[in-house]
C-alpha positions, 0 to 999 in steps of 0.5 A, spaced: 057 598 775 063 602 776 061 610 776 067 615 776 064 622 774 067 627 774 064 630 781 066 623 784 074 624 782 074 632 784 071 630 791 076 624 792 081 629 790 080 633 795 079 628 800 086 626 798 088 633 798 086 633 806 089 627 808 096 630 804 097 635 810 095 630 816 101 629 821 103 623 819 103 624 811 106 632 812 107 633 819 112 628 820 116 628 813 117 636 815 120 634 821 125 630 817 126 634 811 127 641 817 134 637 820 140 640 818 142 633 815 137 630 811 136 622 811 133 621 803 133 614 804 129 614 810 124 620 807 123 616 800 122 609 804 117 612 810 113 616 804 112 609 800 111 605 807 105 610 809 102 610 802 102 603 802 099 601 808 094 606 806 092 603 800 092 595 803 088 598 809 084 602 804 082 596 799 080 591 806 075 597 808 072 597 801 071 590 800 068 590 807 064 595 807 061 593 799 060 586 803 056 590 808 052 594 803 050 587 799 046 585 805 042 592 805 040 590 797 033 590 799 034 597 802 032 603 798 038 607 795 034 613 797 035 611 804 042 610 804 043 617 801 039 620 806 043 616 811 050 619 808 047 626 808 045 626 815 052 623 817 056 629 813 052 634 815 053 631 823 061 631 822 061 639 819 057 640 825 062 636 829 068 640 827 066 646 831 067 642 838 074 641 835 076 648 835 083 650 837 081 652 844 080 645 846 087 643 841 091 648 846 088 645 853 090 638 851 096 640 849 097 645 855 095 638 860 100 634 856 106 640 857 103 641 865 104 633 866 111 633 862 109 627 858 113 626 851 107 624 846 108 619 841 109 623 835 115 626 839 117 619 841 117 617 833 120 623 831 126 622 835 127 615 833 126 617 825 132 622 825 137 619 831 143 616 830 140 610 829 135 612 824 135 607 818 130 605 813 128 600 817 126 605 823 123 610 818 118 604 815 116 601 822 115 609 825 111 609 818 107 603 820 106 606 827 103 613 824 099 609 820 096 605 826 095 611 830 091 615 825 087 609 823 082 612 828 082 619 825 083 618 817 077 621 816 078 623 809 080 616 807 074 613 810 069 618 806 073 616 800 071 609 801 065 611 803 064 615 796 066 609 792 061 605 795 055 609 795 057 611 787 057 603 785 065 603 784 067 596 784 073 593 788 077 592 782 076 599 779 076 602 786 083 599 789 086 602 782 083 609 784 086 608 791 092 608 788 092 614 785 089 617 792 096 614 796 100 617 791 096 624 791 096 624 799 104 624 799 105 628 793 106 635 798 111 632 802 115 629 796 115 635 793 118 638 799 123 633 798 125 635 792 125 641 793 130 640 799 134 637 795 135 642 789 134 648 793 137 647 801 138 654 803 132 657 799 127 652 802 129 652 809 126 658 812 120 655 809 120 648 812 122 651 819 116 655 818 111 649 817 115 644 822 113 650 827 106 651 825 105 643 826 108 644 833 103 650 835 097 648 831 098 640 829 092 639 834 087 643 830 087 639 824 082 634 826 077 640 826 078 643 819 078 635 817 072 634 820 069 640 817 071 638 809 069 631 810 062 632 812 061 638 806 064 633 801 060 627 804 054 631 804 055 634 798 055 627 794 049 625 797 045 631 795 047 630 788 045 624 788 038 625 792 037 631 786 039 626 780 033 621 783 029 626 785 
């Protein structure tokens, strides 16, 4: 049975908002919008491609996870709820291991070695003279692939859908909404950049500078928020079943 409760919808919306400020969904678009010449078509193609990529990956993961859960049909649901609670608490605790100090040390090591990160190479491609919608789509897919290992909010959302008995058909529709929320902040910034160029340029430059300095810190608070929401959902079901 599909169970899209208000609490579940709120948790999914929270995870989508967290996902909307990742390097791939906001950092790269902000970089594109902060340039003197904004390639509007490339930005639109980038956002549409990364949203479609996330949705396709999400549907595949949802189908696979539901198949796995069906294999544990004989396991008491409260056991799975406790497992989810432990995972949520573990993620929250792990967030304190990935603080700013660790991110700064990684950045300092990269700067000392003179290496150019994948994000820096991708950014140069997407705003270079040879940039095109095809290049933007390729960079978007590349960004999605790079973030597969760290798409914790998305994985948390898929886990919540499965744990709450939301079927594949309904879950696929929910993931459409998730993907739209995920690219909404960048889309709003695009509209603002086109309509109020001079007024929003300082804001975009400031945001771009923040991602330059603190982009590595995103993992820490992402772990904390995802862990909190996953654990809270498990607690709610455990209390309801007690």
